[in-house]
C-alpha positions as CSV (number, residue, x, y, z in Angstrom):
1,M,97.2,79.2,90.3
2,G,100.8,78.9,89.1
3,A,103.6,81.3,90.0
4,G,104.0,84.3,87.8
5,T,103.5,88.0,87.3
6,V,100.1,89.6,87.3
7,L,99.3,93.1,86.0
8,A,96.1,94.9,87.1
9,F,94.4,97.9,85.6
10,D,92.2,100.6,87.1
11,F,90.2,101.4,84.0
12,G,89.1,105.0,83.3
13,T,88.2,106.8,80.1
14,K,91.0,109.3,80.5
15,R,93.6,107.2,82.4
16,L,94.6,103.6,83.3
17,G,96.3,103.0,86.6
18,V,98.5,99.9,86.5
19,A,99.8,97.7,89.3
20,V,102.0,94.6,89.4
21,G,102.4,91.6,91.7
22,E,103.7,88.1,91.9
23,T,101.4,85.2,92.6
24,A,104.1,83.5,94.8
25,L,104.2,86.6,97.1
26,R,100.6,87.7,96.7
27,L,101.6,91.4,97.1
28,A,100.5,94.1,94.7
29,H,102.6,97.3,94.0
30,P,101.6,100.4,92.1
31,L,103.4,100.5,88.7
32,A,102.4,103.1,86.2
33,L,99.8,105.5,84.8
34,I,98.8,105.4,81.2
35,A,97.4,108.9,80.6
36,T,95.9,109.0,77.2
37,E,92.3,108.7,75.8
38,Q,93.5,107.4,72.4
39,T,92.8,103.7,72.1
40,E,95.8,102.7,70.0
41,A,98.2,104.7,72.2
42,R,96.7,103.0,75.3
43,F,97.2,99.6,73.9
44,A,100.7,100.4,72.7
45,A,101.6,101.4,76.3
46,V,99.9,98.2,77.6
47,A,101.9,96.2,75.1
48,R,105.2,97.8,76.3
49,L,104.3,96.8,79.9
50,L,103.4,93.3,78.9
51,A,106.7,92.9,77.0
52,E,108.6,94.2,80.1
53,W,106.8,92.2,82.8
54,Q,105.7,89.1,80.9
55,P,102.5,88.5,83.0
56,G,100.6,85.3,83.0
57,Q,97.4,86.9,84.2
58,L,95.7,90.3,83.9
59,V,93.1,91.8,86.2
60,V,90.7,94.6,85.5
61,G,88.7,96.6,88.0
62,L,85.0,96.5,87.4
63,P,83.3,99.7,88.4
64,L,79.8,99.1,89.8
65,A,77.3,101.4,91.4
66,E,77.2,101.5,95.2
67,D,74.3,99.0,95.1
68,G,76.3,96.6,92.9
69,T,74.4,97.3,89.7
70,P,76.2,97.9,86.4
71,Q,76.6,101.4,85.0
72,E,78.0,102.8,81.7
73,S,81.6,102.6,83.0
74,T,81.0,98.9,83.8
75,R,80.3,98.2,80.1
76,R,83.4,100.1,79.1
77,A,85.6,98.3,81.6
78,R,84.2,94.9,80.4
79,R,85.0,95.9,76.8
80,F,88.5,96.9,77.8
81,A,89.0,93.5,79.5
82,N,87.7,91.7,76.4
83,Q,90.1,93.7,74.2
84,L,93.0,92.8,76.5
85,E,92.1,89.1,76.3
86,G,91.6,89.2,72.5
87,R,94.8,91.2,71.7
88,Y,97.2,89.5,74.1
89,R,95.7,86.1,74.5
90,L,96.1,86.2,78.3
91,P,93.5,85.4,80.9
92,V,91.7,88.4,82.3
93,A,89.9,88.4,85.7
94,L,87.4,91.1,86.7
95,V,87.3,92.4,90.3
96,D,84.6,94.6,91.9
97,E,86.4,97.9,92.3
98,R,83.8,99.9,94.2
99,Y,85.5,102.5,96.4
100,T,89.1,101.6,95.3
101,T,90.0,105.1,94.0
102,A,88.5,106.8,97.1
103,D,90.3,104.3,99.4
104,A,93.6,104.8,97.5
105,E,93.3,108.6,97.8
106,S,92.5,108.3,101.4
107,G,95.4,106.0,102.1
108,L,97.8,108.3,100.2
109,R,96.6,111.3,102.1
110,A,97.0,109.5,105.4
111,A,100.6,108.5,104.5
112,G,101.6,111.9,103.1
113,G,99.8,114.3,105.3
114,R,97.9,117.2,103.7
115,R,99.8,117.5,100.5
116,A,97.9,117.0,97.3
117,V,97.5,113.5,95.9
118,S,98.4,113.2,92.3
119,R,96.2,111.4,89.8
120,K,99.2,109.1,88.9
121,Q,99.5,108.1,92.5
122,A,95.7,107.6,93.0
123,D,95.1,105.6,89.9
124,S,98.1,103.3,90.3
125,A,97.3,102.9,94.0
126,A,93.7,102.0,93.0
127,A,95.1,99.4,90.6
128,Q,97.2,98.1,93.5
129,L,94.1,97.7,95.7
130,I,92.3,95.9,92.8
131,L,95.2,93.5,92.4
132,Q,95.5,93.0,96.2
133,Q,91.8,92.2,96.4
134,W,92.2,89.6,93.5
135,F,95.2,88.0,95.4
136,D,93.1,87.9,98.6
137,E,90.1,86.4,96.9
138,T,92.0,83.8,95.0
139,R,93.8,82.8,98.2
140,L,90.4,82.4,99.9
141,S,89.0,80.3,97.1
142,A,92.2,78.1,97.0
143,D,91.9,77.5,100.8
144,K,88.4,76.1,100.5
């Protein structure tokens, strides 16, 4: 894997959490929340992020049931990943995202005490966990 920027998405029907990272550093950071259900508005926001960050790779969280089986949201996330690849001609990797939102909310609460965790924080932190998992998995496969 070459050096470059990677954007990751925590897909939801109402919101997209977004994270960014660099392949050289292999560290993910929460970036943004795209809070619209309208498809064209979503892709316009994605296009702005792509223009700003110029990623060479995209990553999308794949929501699976606890037992690893696909569900309706799995189909929707795969469709979103296919649309990203088709519209922007960038490689898109899928990462099992089971528990990332719950883990993100738990981590944010632990860091901030009892105060409420905002959706923006939780969704972009979930995208951060998805991207960090991708960095960790690609490091492991490169080391073999």
